[in-house]
Each structure stands twice: as structure tokens, then as C-alpha cells.
N, C-alpha and C positions, 0 to 999 in steps of 0.2 A: 504494500500500500504506500503510495506516494503522497506526502503532505508538504505544503509550503506554509511556513510560519511567517507572518507578515506584520510589519509595523510602518507607520508613516509619521512624519512631523509636518506641521503646517504653519502658515502665516498667522492663523488665528483659529477661532472656534467654529466659524460658520461659512461653509462654502456658498450658502444662499446669499450672503452679503459680499461675495467676491474673494474670500480667502482661498488660498491655493496650497497644494502640496509642495514642500521644499526638500523633503528627503524621503526616500523609500528604501526599506531594507527587507530582504527575504532570506530565509535559510531553508534548506531542503532536508526533510526527514523521510527516510524509507524504512519501512518495517520497524518503526520506533527507534531508529538510529539516525543521529545527525550525520549527514554526509559533508564533504568539503565544498559542495556547490552553494554559492550565495549569489544574491542579486542586490546591488547597492548603488544608489546614485543620489547625489545632491542635485537639486533642480532650481533653476532660476524662475522665480514666480512672477517676475516683471511687476512687482509691487512691493510696498513697504511691509515690514514685519511688525505685528502688534507687540507692544511692550511686554504684555503678559506672556505671550508665546515665546518671546526672546528670553525671558527669565527662565523658562522651562528648558529650552534646547540650546540657547546661546548661538544660534545661527543668524548672522546679520545679512542685510541686503547686499552690503559690500562684498562679503565672503561669497555670496551666491551669484554675483553679477556675471561671472565668467563660466558658470555651470550650464549644462544643456537645458533646453526647454523640455517640458513633459512630452511634447510631440516627438522629440528626438529619441526618447527612450521607450515609447509606448510599445513598439513592435517587439523589442527585446523583453519587455515585461510580459507581454502576452505569451511569448515563446516559453518563458520560464514557468509561468503558473498554469498554463492551459491544461485542463483536465485533472488537476490535482485537487485534493481537499485543502481548503485554505483555512488556516487557524489564526484567529485575531483576538486580541484582548479589547473588549468594547467594540465589537465589529461594526455596529451601526455608524460610529464616527468615521472610521477609516473607509468603509464602503461608500458612505455618502460622498466623501471627497473623491474617491477613485471613480465612482460613477459619474460625478460631475466633470472630472478631467476628461473622461471618455466622451461625454456628451459634447464638450467643447470641441472635440475632434470629430464630432458627428459619427461616433461609433456606438454600438450597442453597449449596455451597461457592463462594467467590469465584472460584476458578480456572476454574470452568465458564463464566465470562463471556468468557474469552479465546479467540480463534481459534487462538492458539499462544502458548506461553510460552518465552521465551529467557532462559537464565541466563548472563550475561556472565562470571561467575566460572568456570563450567565451561568456557566457550569459551576464556577466557584461559589456563586451566591446560593446555588442549590446544595452544594457540599458543605458550606460554612455559613449558614444563615445568621444574620446579625453581626457578622464579623467584617473587618476591613478586608477587601479583596482586590486592592490595587496590586500591580505587578510587584512592587517593593514588599508589600505585606505577604504575598504568596511566596516570594523568594525566602523571606524569613521563616515562614511556616514550614517550608520544605527543605530548609537548611541549604539553600543555594546562594553562594556568595555573590553579592553585587556591590562589593566595596569599591570597585573601580568605576561605578556608575555615579558620577557627580552631577552630570546633566543627562537629560533624555537624548538618546540617539537611536535612529530607526534600526540600524543593523544590530547594535548592542542589545536593544530591547527585544528584537526578534530572537536573538540567540538565547537570552534569558528566558523568554517566553517558551521557547522550545524545551528547555530543561524543566520548566514549571509544568508544561503540558504533559510531558512524559511522566513526571512524578505524580501528577493528578490522576492520570489514567492507568497507573500501574495496577496490575491485577485484572484489567479489563481485556487484555490481549487474549487471543485464542490459545488455550492450553491443550496440548495433545496428551491425553491421559490413557494409558493402557489399562483397560478393565480386565480383571481376571474372571474367567468363566468357570464358575463353580459347579456347573451342571455335569454330572457324570452319567454314563450309561450303566445298565444293569450289570454288564460284565465287569466294568471297572469297580462298581460298588461291591460286587462279590469278592473281588480280588483284594480290596483294601479294607474291608470290614471284618473285624475279628469278633467272633461270638464267644462270650465267656461261658464257661461250664455252668450248668444250672442244677446239677445233681447235688444239692445242698441238703443236709440232714435237718428235718424239722423237729424241734423239741417242744412238746406241749407242756403247759403247767399241770402239776398234779392236783388232785382234789384238795389236799391240805394247803397247797400254795394258793389256790383260788379262794378257799375259805379265809385264809389269813389276809389276802388282798382285800376281800370284801369287808372284813372287820376293820381294816385301816380306813377304808373309804367311809364306813359308817361313823367312825370317830371324827374324821374330817368334816363330814356333813353336820354332825352334832355341834362341833365347836364353831363352825362358820355359820350355822343356821341356814345353810343352803345345800341343795343337792349338788353333787359333783357334776361338772359339765361333761365328763366322760362316762361311758357306760361301764358298769361292773363287768368283770370278765365272766362272771357266772351268767349274767343276762345274755352276754354275747354267745356263750356256749350253749344256752338252752334253745 
């Protein structure tokens, strides 16, 4: 199974008001193992960066001024993700921006490239209701080191998310379990079953022993003021 773990950074919070993608990072996971294949670009948004967004990722318009436009990297992005399951933390945000970038290029929505879209934020909220489920919080919860993460970065965050996702879904992978068939045929049963000898000598109680036993039962009944719960041997013999 091929999965692409994806993250973006943007000029602000709303593509509807003109914000654009300025960084995209993807890592490849095949059969729950990270491969060496990645996709990473800084992108010139041709507009200013909101102060709040800059505080998060530290990417300035000056730094991005000589980077490619989204139109220049779209084909390579399509080639990298096409047909894979795409895993994103807070998928609605990233997909909204990616669909918008594709719309500006008069292309079908980006999300249509995926065989499946998994939102790890929604999954984490189901697994850990009422707890913080940011990427940083999940890294702490699963003991994944993010000490080198001083600012958000699309490729770094995608790499961290891949580790988080694998940890979150551990145990869900298909397990091949060899079941032992305990059914045996009559011939096998006959050859493996040992019959113990049953010629055991039966020794019955004598009349004197039965009378003594009944006498003891009578004393017990008298002292407890209740009849014994077991039947006297004499009654059983009669």
C-alpha cells in the first residue's frame, strides 16, 4: 500500500481571501515504511505574507521571491501523489488550499488524485477525546522527538506526521496468523488416545460401618437442628 504524507505552509489562513501556498512537503510510505522519496518545494505566492503566518513558519516574501510558481511544480506534484492514499493533519485546511491552487490553473480538484484521504486530526480526536491533538502534542504522546522543530516547515512536519501516523495505526496492519487445526480423524484419535484400565476393585461399606455412619449423621442433625443435606448411606442402599 502506497501512502503520501503531506503538509503545506501558506501566506495566511484563508484561500477564499487570496492566501496562497508557499511551501509543500510530501514523504512516501509503502507498507508502513518510510521510503527515501520526498517531494518538497518553496513556492513564490506573488503576494505578501501575513504577520501571523510568518511567526509560524518564518518564510518571508523576500526569501520566496526567486522560488517557482505553483504552476511550475503542479505536474511534478500530480506525478508524485497520483493514486496514493494521502494522509494530512487537519486535511480540510490543506485540501482547501490545494484545490484552490488547482482551480486557479483550471484543473480538477487536487483531492481527486487520491485513492483515499486520511485526516490524522480527526482520527486523533476519536482516539484521544478531550485531549490536545496538535502535531506537537501527538509527537509527545508517542515519544517522537521534535526538538529540532523550532518553526513549522512542510517537509519536516510531513516527516513527523509520518512517524505519528505509523505509531497511531500500529496494530491495525494485517497480521498473518497460522491457526492450528485441532480436528483429528477417527484413526488419529484411536492412535493417540490411551484408555486407562477400569478393572478396579469395588469395596462396599459393611452393615456396622453404615450403622455407625448413620449414628454420626443423627448426632449432627440433632446438634444443628437441621437434617443433613446428604442422604444417609442406609437410605441410598435401600
